[in-house]
ZADO-1210 file (C-alpha; in nm, 4 decimals, padded with zeros to 6 digits):
<atoms>
<atom x="00.0000" y="00.0000" z="00.0000" code="UNK" pos="1"/>
<atom x="00.3017" y="00.2255" z="00.0480" code="UNK" pos="2"/>
<atom x="00.3755" y="00.1907" z="-00.3237" code="UNK" pos="3"/>
<atom x="00.0095" y="00.2323" z="-00.4164" code="UNK" pos="4"/>
<atom x="-00.0020" y="00.5568" z="-00.2170" code="UNK" pos="5"/>
<atom x="00.3137" y="00.6780" z="-00.3900" code="UNK" pos="6"/>
<atom x="00.1599" y="00.5901" z="-00.7247" code="UNK" pos="7"/>
<atom x="-00.1610" y="00.7769" z="-00.6417" code="UNK" pos="8"/>
<atom x="00.0394" y="01.0834" z="-00.5369" code="UNK" pos="9"/>
<atom x="00.2410" y="01.0665" z="-00.8578" code="UNK" pos="10"/>
<atom x="-00.0779" y="01.0448" z="-01.0633" code="UNK" pos="11"/>
<atom x="-00.2155" y="01.3585" z="-00.8980" code="UNK" pos="12"/>
<atom x="00.1223" y="01.5241" z="-00.9527" code="UNK" pos="13"/>
<atom x="00.1153" y="01.4444" z="-01.3246" code="UNK" pos="14"/>
<atom x="-00.2322" y="01.5964" z="-01.3598" code="UNK" pos="15"/>
<atom x="-00.1354" y="01.9060" z="-01.1586" code="UNK" pos="16"/>
<atom x="00.1837" y="01.9561" z="-01.3611" code="UNK" pos="17"/>
<atom x="00.0035" y="01.9166" z="-01.6924" code="UNK" pos="18"/>
<atom x="-00.2667" y="02.1620" z="-01.5814" code="UNK" pos="19"/>
<atom x="-00.0084" y="02.4150" z="-01.4655" code="UNK" pos="20"/>
<atom x="-00.1372" y="02.4240" z="-01.1066" code="UNK" pos="21"/>
<atom x="00.0910" y="02.6199" z="-00.8723" code="UNK" pos="22"/>
<atom x="00.2907" y="02.3755" z="-00.6558" code="UNK" pos="23"/>
<atom x="00.1948" y="02.5638" z="-00.3398" code="UNK" pos="24"/>
<atom x="-00.1756" y="02.5264" z="-00.4181" code="UNK" pos="25"/>
<atom x="-00.1303" y="02.1607" z="-00.5114" code="UNK" pos="26"/>
<atom x="00.0656" y="02.0668" z="-00.1986" code="UNK" pos="27"/>
<atom x="-00.1579" y="02.2775" z="00.0285" code="UNK" pos="28"/>
<atom x="-00.4738" y="02.1039" z="-00.0924" code="UNK" pos="29"/>
<atom x="-00.3103" y="01.7625" z="-00.0641" code="UNK" pos="30"/>
<atom x="-00.1940" y="01.8393" z="00.2918" code="UNK" pos="31"/>
<atom x="-00.5491" y="01.9260" z="00.3999" code="UNK" pos="32"/>
<atom x="-00.6916" y="01.6184" z="00.2257" code="UNK" pos="33"/>
<atom x="-00.4408" y="01.3838" z="00.3878" code="UNK" pos="34"/>
<atom x="-00.4856" y="01.5451" z="00.7292" code="UNK" pos="35"/>
<atom x="-00.8586" y="01.4695" z="00.7210" code="UNK" pos="36"/>
<atom x="-00.8071" y="01.1205" z="00.5752" code="UNK" pos="37"/>
<atom x="-00.5382" y="01.0355" z="00.8323" code="UNK" pos="38"/>
<atom x="-00.7617" y="01.1430" z="01.1196" code="UNK" pos="39"/>
<atom x="-01.0506" y="00.9294" z="00.9960" code="UNK" pos="40"/>
<atom x="-00.8464" y="00.6190" z="00.9158" code="UNK" pos="41"/>
<atom x="-00.6465" y="00.6453" z="01.2389" code="UNK" pos="42"/>
<atom x="-00.9591" y="00.5731" z="01.4398" code="UNK" pos="43"/>
<atom x="-00.9622" y="00.2197" z="01.3016" code="UNK" pos="44"/>
<atom x="-00.6080" y="00.1291" z="01.4070" code="UNK" pos="45"/>
<atom x="-00.5937" y="-00.1641" z="01.6532" code="UNK" pos="46"/>
<atom x="-00.5008" y="-00.0963" z="02.0145" code="UNK" pos="47"/>
<atom x="-00.2222" y="-00.3521" z="02.0555" code="UNK" pos="48"/>
<atom x="-00.0882" y="-00.4229" z="02.4034" code="UNK" pos="49"/>
<atom x="00.1199" y="-00.7067" z="02.5570" code="UNK" pos="50"/>
<atom x="-00.0817" y="-01.0138" z="02.6498" code="UNK" pos="51"/>
<atom x="-00.1621" y="-01.0506" z="03.0223" code="UNK" pos="52"/>
<atom x="00.1277" y="-01.2246" z="03.1942" code="UNK" pos="53"/>
<atom x="00.3537" y="-01.1918" z="02.8914" code="UNK" pos="54"/>
<atom x="00.7043" y="-01.0481" z="02.9097" code="UNK" pos="55"/>
<atom x="00.7171" y="-00.7128" z="02.7387" code="UNK" pos="56"/>
<atom x="01.0207" y="-00.6494" z="02.5155" code="UNK" pos="57"/>
<atom x="01.2775" y="-00.3952" z="02.6379" code="UNK" pos="58"/>
<atom x="01.2109" y="-00.0321" z="02.5581" code="UNK" pos="59"/>
<atom x="01.5589" y="00.0007" z="02.4109" code="UNK" pos="60"/>
<atom x="01.7955" y="-00.2641" z="02.2757" code="UNK" pos="61"/>
<atom x="02.1130" y="-00.2331" z="02.0705" code="UNK" pos="62"/>
<atom x="02.0763" y="-00.4371" z="01.7485" code="UNK" pos="63"/>
<atom x="02.2780" y="-00.7591" z="01.7445" code="UNK" pos="64"/>
<atom x="02.5336" y="-00.8237" z="01.4724" code="UNK" pos="65"/>
<atom x="02.2882" y="-01.0357" z="01.2737" code="UNK" pos="66"/>
<atom x="02.0143" y="-00.7723" z="01.2978" code="UNK" pos="67"/>
<atom x="02.2624" y="-00.5010" z="01.1947" code="UNK" pos="68"/>
<atom x="02.3616" y="-00.7069" z="00.8892" code="UNK" pos="69"/>
<atom x="01.9975" y="-00.7559" z="00.7943" code="UNK" pos="70"/>
<atom x="01.9339" y="-00.3862" z="00.8463" code="UNK" pos="71"/>
<atom x="02.2254" y="-00.2945" z="00.6201" code="UNK" pos="72"/>
<atom x="02.0650" y="-00.4858" z="00.3335" code="UNK" pos="73"/>
<atom x="01.7508" y="-00.2808" z="00.3885" code="UNK" pos="74"/>
<atom x="01.9614" y="00.0366" z="00.4152" code="UNK" pos="75"/>
<atom x="02.1029" y="-00.0226" z="00.0670" code="UNK" pos="76"/>
<atom x="01.7571" y="-00.0866" z="-00.0793" code="UNK" pos="77"/>
<atom x="01.5922" y="00.2172" z="00.0772" code="UNK" pos="78"/>
<atom x="01.8923" y="00.4319" z="-00.0158" code="UNK" pos="79"/>
<atom x="01.8219" y="00.3553" z="-00.3810" code="UNK" pos="80"/>
<atom x="01.4472" y="00.3897" z="-00.3281" code="UNK" pos="81"/>
<atom x="01.4771" y="00.7215" z="-00.1433" code="UNK" pos="82"/>
<atom x="01.7212" y="00.8718" z="-00.3913" code="UNK" pos="83"/>
<atom x="01.5131" y="00.7608" z="-00.6887" code="UNK" pos="84"/>
<atom x="01.1854" y="00.8685" z="-00.5337" code="UNK" pos="85"/>
<atom x="01.3141" y="01.2170" z="-00.4525" code="UNK" pos="86"/>
<atom x="01.5386" y="01.2805" z="-00.7517" code="UNK" pos="87"/>
<atom x="01.4022" y="01.0807" z="-01.0482" code="UNK" pos="88"/>
<atom x="01.1750" y="01.3606" z="-01.1714" code="UNK" pos="89"/>
<atom x="01.4535" y="01.6183" z="-01.1309" code="UNK" pos="90"/>
<atom x="01.6953" y="01.3876" z="-01.3131" code="UNK" pos="91"/>
<atom x="01.4577" y="01.3503" z="-01.6062" code="UNK" pos="92"/>
<atom x="01.4055" y="01.7259" z="-01.6216" code="UNK" pos="93"/>
<atom x="01.7635" y="01.8456" z="-01.5770" code="UNK" pos="94"/>
<atom x="01.9745" y="01.5678" z="-01.7281" code="UNK" pos="95"/>
<atom x="01.7535" y="01.4291" z="-02.0062" code="UNK" pos="96"/>
<atom x="01.5556" y="01.7449" z="-02.0862" code="UNK" pos="97"/>
<atom x="01.2090" y="01.6029" z="-02.0191" code="UNK" pos="98"/>
<atom x="00.9182" y="01.8371" z="-01.9457" code="UNK" pos="99"/>
<atom x="00.7356" y="01.8659" z="-01.6139" code="UNK" pos="100"/>
<atom x="00.4685" y="01.6134" z="-01.7111" code="UNK" pos="101"/>
<atom x="00.7239" y="01.3596" z="-01.8342" code="UNK" pos="102"/>
<atom x="00.9315" y="01.4094" z="-01.5209" code="UNK" pos="103"/>
<atom x="00.6298" y="01.3446" z="-01.2969" code="UNK" pos="104"/>
<atom x="00.5381" y="01.0442" z="-01.5106" code="UNK" pos="105"/>
<atom x="00.8854" y="00.8998" z="-01.4450" code="UNK" pos="106"/>
<atom x="00.8112" y="00.8817" z="-01.0728" code="UNK" pos="107"/>
<atom x="00.4707" y="00.7298" z="-01.1526" code="UNK" pos="108"/>
<atom x="00.6428" y="00.4545" z="-01.3527" code="UNK" pos="109"/>
<atom x="00.8953" y="00.4005" z="-01.0725" code="UNK" pos="110"/>
<atom x="00.6168" y="00.3673" z="-00.8118" code="UNK" pos="111"/>
<atom x="00.4123" y="00.1412" z="-01.0420" code="UNK" pos="112"/>
<atom x="00.7034" y="-00.0975" z="-01.0869" code="UNK" pos="113"/>
<atom x="00.7555" y="-00.1158" z="-00.7111" code="UNK" pos="114"/>
<atom x="00.3854" y="-00.1838" z="-00.6510" code="UNK" pos="115"/>
<atom x="00.3656" y="-00.4546" z="-00.9189" code="UNK" pos="116"/>
<atom x="00.6846" y="-00.6227" z="-00.7979" code="UNK" pos="117"/>
<atom x="00.5570" y="-00.6301" z="-00.4385" code="UNK" pos="118"/>
<atom x="00.2195" y="-00.7696" z="-00.5430" code="UNK" pos="119"/>
<atom x="00.3836" y="-01.0522" z="-00.7385" code="UNK" pos="120"/>
<atom x="00.6962" y="-01.0918" z="-00.5291" code="UNK" pos="121"/>
<atom x="00.5752" y="-01.3867" z="-00.3219" code="UNK" pos="122"/>
<atom x="00.5700" y="-01.6083" z="-00.6314" code="UNK" pos="123"/>
<atom x="00.9420" y="-01.5449" z="-00.6860" code="UNK" pos="124"/>
<atom x="01.0319" y="-01.5674" z="-00.3157" code="UNK" pos="125"/>
<atom x="00.8584" y="-01.9042" z="-00.2712" code="UNK" pos="126"/>
<atom x="01.0325" y="-02.0392" z="-00.5796" code="UNK" pos="127"/>
<atom x="01.3875" y="-01.9166" z="-00.5154" code="UNK" pos="128"/>
<atom x="01.3992" y="-01.8018" z="-00.1498" code="UNK" pos="129"/>
<atom x="01.4778" y="-01.4603" z="-00.0025" code="UNK" pos="130"/>
<atom x="01.8561" y="-01.4595" z="-00.0574" code="UNK" pos="131"/>
<atom x="01.8430" y="-01.5436" z="-00.4273" code="UNK" pos="132"/>
<atom x="01.5524" y="-01.3037" z="-00.4777" code="UNK" pos="133"/>
<atom x="01.7388" y="-01.0127" z="-00.3189" code="UNK" pos="134"/>
<atom x="02.0559" y="-01.0889" z="-00.5148" code="UNK" pos="135"/>
<atom x="01.8655" y="-01.1073" z="-00.8438" code="UNK" pos="136"/>
<atom x="01.6860" y="-00.7856" z="-00.7575" code="UNK" pos="137"/>
<atom x="02.0162" y="-00.6170" z="-00.6786" code="UNK" pos="138"/>
<atom x="02.1556" y="-00.7187" z="-01.0173" code="UNK" pos="139"/>
<atom x="01.8433" y="-00.5849" z="-01.1901" code="UNK" pos="140"/>
<atom x="01.8539" y="-00.2578" z="-00.9946" code="UNK" pos="141"/>
<atom x="02.2279" y="-00.2186" z="-01.0581" code="UNK" pos="142"/>
<atom x="02.1606" y="-00.2527" z="-01.4308" code="UNK" pos="143"/>
<atom x="01.8921" y="00.0124" z="-01.3919" code="UNK" pos="144"/>
<atom x="02.1394" y="00.2425" z="-01.2195" code="UNK" pos="145"/>
<atom x="02.3847" y="00.2022" z="-01.5066" code="UNK" pos="146"/>
<atom x="02.1079" y="00.2889" z="-01.7537" code="UNK" pos="147"/>
<atom x="02.0143" y="00.5975" z="-01.5511" code="UNK" pos="148"/>
<atom x="02.3754" y="00.7200" z="-01.5425" code="UNK" pos="149"/>
<atom x="02.4066" y="00.6736" z="-01.9199" code="UNK" pos="150"/>
<atom x="02.0641" y="00.8173" z="-02.0054" code="UNK" pos="151"/>
<atom x="02.0459" y="01.1440" z="-02.1956" code="UNK" pos="152"/>
<atom x="01.6930" y="01.0893" z="-02.3286" code="UNK" pos="153"/>
<atom x="01.3782" y="01.0812" z="-02.1097" code="UNK" pos="154"/>
<atom x="01.2626" y="00.7375" z="-02.2273" code="UNK" pos="155"/>
<atom x="01.5930" y="00.5716" z="-02.1405" code="UNK" pos="156"/>
<atom x="01.6018" y="00.7415" z="-01.7996" code="UNK" pos="157"/>
<atom x="01.2502" y="00.6212" z="-01.7222" code="UNK" pos="158"/>
<atom x="01.3518" y="00.2644" z="-01.8150" code="UNK" pos="159"/>
<atom x="01.6468" y="00.2887" z="-01.5759" code="UNK" pos="160"/>
<atom x="01.4361" y="00.4092" z="-01.2838" code="UNK" pos="161"/>
<atom x="01.1767" y="00.1402" z="-01.3613" code="UNK" pos="162"/>
<atom x="01.4473" y="-00.1278" z="-01.3311" code="UNK" pos="163"/>
<atom x="01.5622" y="00.0188" z="-00.9988" code="UNK" pos="164"/>
<atom x="01.2050" y="00.0075" z="-00.8705" code="UNK" pos="165"/>
<atom x="01.1578" y="-00.3531" z="-00.9790" code="UNK" pos="166"/>
<atom x="01.4916" y="-00.4570" z="-00.8287" code="UNK" pos="167"/>
<atom x="01.4539" y="-00.3100" z="-00.4791" code="UNK" pos="168"/>
<atom x="01.0777" y="-00.3512" z="-00.4320" code="UNK" pos="169"/>
<atom x="01.0675" y="-00.6739" z="-00.2288" code="UNK" pos="170"/>
<atom x="01.3825" y="-00.6143" z="-00.0236" code="UNK" pos="171"/>
<atom x="01.2320" y="-00.4178" z="00.2671" code="UNK" pos="172"/>
<atom x="00.9469" y="-00.6663" z="00.3311" code="UNK" pos="173"/>
<atom x="01.2024" y="-00.9485" z="00.3344" code="UNK" pos="174"/>
<atom x="01.4305" y="-00.7523" z="00.5674" code="UNK" pos="175"/>
<atom x="01.1460" y="-00.6934" z="00.8140" code="UNK" pos="176"/>
<atom x="01.0411" y="-01.0594" z="00.8038" code="UNK" pos="177"/>
<atom x="01.3996" y="-01.1836" z="00.8476" code="UNK" pos="178"/>
<atom x="01.4624" y="-00.9452" z="01.1377" code="UNK" pos="179"/>
<atom x="01.1450" y="-01.0544" z="01.3135" code="UNK" pos="180"/>
<atom x="01.2608" y="-01.4161" z="01.2941" code="UNK" pos="181"/>
<atom x="01.6222" y="-01.3499" z="01.3985" code="UNK" pos="182"/>
<atom x="01.5728" y="-01.1819" z="01.7385" code="UNK" pos="183"/>
<atom x="01.4518" y="-01.3089" z="02.0789" code="UNK" pos="184"/>
<atom x="01.1264" y="-01.1233" z="02.0153" code="UNK" pos="185"/>
<atom x="00.9878" y="-01.0122" z="01.6815" code="UNK" pos="186"/>
<atom x="00.9510" y="-00.6558" z="01.8052" code="UNK" pos="187"/>
<atom x="01.3212" y="-00.6241" z="01.8913" code="UNK" pos="188"/>
<atom x="01.4309" y="-00.7547" z="01.5547" code="UNK" pos="189"/>
<atom x="01.1872" y="-00.5468" z="01.3517" code="UNK" pos="190"/>
<atom x="01.2620" y="-00.2290" z="01.5483" code="UNK" pos="191"/>
<atom x="01.6391" y="-00.2706" z="01.5133" code="UNK" pos="192"/>
<atom x="01.6385" y="-00.3524" z="01.1426" code="UNK" pos="193"/>
<atom x="01.3843" y="-00.0889" z="01.0451" code="UNK" pos="194"/>
<atom x="01.5737" y="00.1806" z="01.2363" code="UNK" pos="195"/>
<atom x="01.8814" y="00.1060" z="01.0251" code="UNK" pos="196"/>
<atom x="01.6785" y="00.0542" z="00.7087" code="UNK" pos="197"/>
<atom x="01.4774" y="00.3743" z="00.7205" code="UNK" pos="198"/>
<atom x="01.7710" y="00.5843" z="00.8329" code="UNK" pos="199"/>
<atom x="01.8686" y="00.5920" z="00.4678" code="UNK" pos="200"/>
<atom x="01.5359" y="00.7510" z="00.3689" code="UNK" pos="201"/>
<atom x="01.6593" y="01.0554" z="00.5611" code="UNK" pos="202"/>
<atom x="02.0181" y="01.0293" z="00.4400" code="UNK" pos="203"/>
<atom x="01.9798" y="00.9333" z="00.0719" code="UNK" pos="204"/>
<atom x="01.7985" y="01.2409" z="-00.0663" code="UNK" pos="205"/>
<atom x="02.0359" y="01.4825" z="00.1085" code="UNK" pos="206"/>
<atom x="02.3514" y="01.2915" z="00.0135" code="UNK" pos="207"/>
<atom x="02.2313" y="01.2718" z="-00.3469" code="UNK" pos="208"/>
<atom x="02.1812" y="01.6475" z="-00.3512" code="UNK" pos="209"/>
<atom x="02.5210" y="01.7175" z="-00.1953" code="UNK" pos="210"/>
<atom x="02.7025" y="01.4992" z="-00.4471" code="UNK" pos="211"/>
<atom x="02.5017" y="01.6422" z="-00.7372" code="UNK" pos="212"/>
<atom x="02.5818" y="01.9953" z="-00.6202" code="UNK" pos="213"/>
<atom x="02.9520" y="01.9165" z="-00.5990" code="UNK" pos="214"/>
<atom x="02.9621" y="01.7316" z="-00.9321" code="UNK" pos="215"/>
<atom x="02.6480" y="01.6203" z="-01.1180" code="UNK" pos="216"/>
<atom x="02.3390" y="01.4014" z="-01.0867" code="UNK" pos="217"/>
<atom x="02.4877" y="01.1258" z="-01.3085" code="UNK" pos="218"/>
<atom x="02.7883" y="01.1067" z="-01.0726" code="UNK" pos="219"/>
<atom x="02.5539" y="01.0907" z="-00.7736" code="UNK" pos="220"/>
<atom x="02.3575" y="00.8031" z="-00.9250" code="UNK" pos="221"/>
<atom x="02.6813" y="00.6300" z="-01.0166" code="UNK" pos="222"/>
<atom x="02.7624" y="00.6124" z="-00.6453" code="UNK" pos="223"/>
<atom x="02.4053" y="00.5047" z="-00.5674" code="UNK" pos="224"/>
<atom x="02.4515" y="00.2216" z="-00.8168" code="UNK" pos="225"/>
<atom x="02.7534" y="00.1081" z="-00.6140" code="UNK" pos="226"/>
<atom x="02.5362" y="00.1051" z="-00.3006" code="UNK" pos="227"/>
<atom x="02.2837" y="-00.1142" z="-00.4812" code="UNK" pos="228"/>
<atom x="02.5596" y="-00.3533" z="-00.5873" code="UNK" pos="229"/>
<atom x="02.6675" y="-00.3863" z="-00.2230" code="UNK" pos="230"/>
<atom x="02.3201" y="-00.5202" z="-00.1479" code="UNK" pos="231"/>
<atom x="02.3916" y="-00.8252" z="-00.3640" code="UNK" pos="232"/>
<atom x="02.7091" y="-00.9006" z="-00.1663" code="UNK" pos="233"/>
<atom x="02.5289" y="-00.8795" z="00.1713" code="UNK" pos="234"/>
<atom x="02.2093" y="-01.0634" z="00.0765" code="UNK" pos="235"/>
<atom x="02.3243" y="-01.3756" z="00.2623" code="UNK" pos="236"/>
<atom x="02.2317" y="-01.1996" z="00.5888" code="UNK" pos="237"/>
<atom x="01.8662" y="-01.2794" z="00.5100" code="UNK" pos="238"/>
<atom x="01.9308" y="-01.6544" z="00.5109" code="UNK" pos="239"/>
<atom x="01.7293" y="-01.8175" z="00.7951" code="UNK" pos="240"/>
<atom x="01.9511" y="-01.9670" z="01.0665" code="UNK" pos="241"/>
<atom x="01.9000" y="-02.2969" z="01.2484" code="UNK" pos="242"/>
<atom x="01.8019" y="-02.2062" z="01.6032" code="UNK" pos="243"/>
<atom x="01.5516" y="-02.2796" z="01.8753" code="UNK" pos="244"/>
<atom x="01.2653" y="-02.0366" z="01.8355" code="UNK" pos="245"/>
<atom x="01.0583" y="-01.8626" z="02.1021" code="UNK" pos="246"/>
<atom x="00.8181" y="-02.1566" z="02.1356" code="UNK" pos="247"/>
<atom x="01.0956" y="-02.4077" z="02.2023" code="UNK" pos="248"/>
<atom x="01.0780" y="-02.5782" z="01.8626" code="UNK" pos="249"/>
<atom x="01.3275" y="-02.5741" z="01.5793" code="UNK" pos="250"/>
<atom x="01.2847" y="-02.2556" z="01.3798" code="UNK" pos="251"/>
<atom x="01.4418" y="-02.0780" z="01.0899" code="UNK" pos="252"/>
<atom x="01.4506" y="-02.3521" z="00.8258" code="UNK" pos="253"/>
<atom x="01.0890" y="-02.4673" z="00.8187" code="UNK" pos="254"/>
<atom x="00.9764" y="-02.1553" z="00.6339" code="UNK" pos="255"/>
<atom x="01.1609" y="-01.8895" z="00.4336" code="UNK" pos="256"/>
<atom x="01.1835" y="-01.5595" z="00.6150" code="UNK" pos="257"/>
<atom x="00.9636" y="-01.4008" z="00.3529" code="UNK" pos="258"/>
<atom x="00.6748" y="-01.6429" z="00.3980" code="UNK" pos="259"/>
<atom x="00.3370" y="-01.4758" z="00.4573" code="UNK" pos="260"/>
<atom x="00.2613" y="-01.6767" z="00.7722" code="UNK" pos="261"/>
<atom x="00.5776" y="-01.5716" z="00.9554" code="UNK" pos="262"/>
<atom x="00.5682" y="-01.2169" z="00.8166" code="UNK" pos="263"/>
<atom x="00.2137" y="-01.1592" z="00.9374" code="UNK" pos="264"/>
<atom x="00.2885" y="-01.3053" z="01.2783" code="UNK" pos="265"/>
<atom x="00.5968" y="-01.0915" z="01.3412" code="UNK" pos="266"/>
<atom x="00.4213" y="-00.7670" z="01.4411" code="UNK" pos="267"/>
</atoms>
């Protein structure tokens, strides 16, 4: 749904850009709309609390080495996602010469590819497992990064960002599932890995801008492509380990860490 929301926002952005709506008016109206929608939807969120007699997880825990390794894989994926999400339209406009509508459409394509890959990702994960899936995705996204760096026409740039979106789409869900299965409690693992993972959503856009300001956007995305390639080398961190799980049985190898049953149970 994250990708679907991004796609919906991109679609509205395309229409606003084509109609020549002032960005301040566009963003102001969207802010009011989302404020009302968030307030209404928030009322339906479940009130989750520890079960009576259960041991609550610690309020703060330093991530273990395995959780840090899993989180780093997510960091690489969200670095590429954050940089592409924030800079793809600017790249198309400044580097390839695309107009405002084409630039907004580039982000729409990027978000669409991520949504489609996440909707169909379970078929690939069940067939090949999380490690092979992440490595294949990293190769695909790295190829997309190379295309983006070489692109000087809007169509080629859009193809490159589409490949990045397809390649990194399923990584974060797999990271969260693997982290939930690798810690004493699911909450500890998920909290540790997602803290590392989503740190890059704050870092990536700024770092991309700094590098682009010092050199150029193609150079910035060349370095981002190297970050994506590192994800392929570290994908083994998502491999389930043989261990005794929280219920006392043998866990880790019965199901892949991306399986829906374990993923849904983790939160």
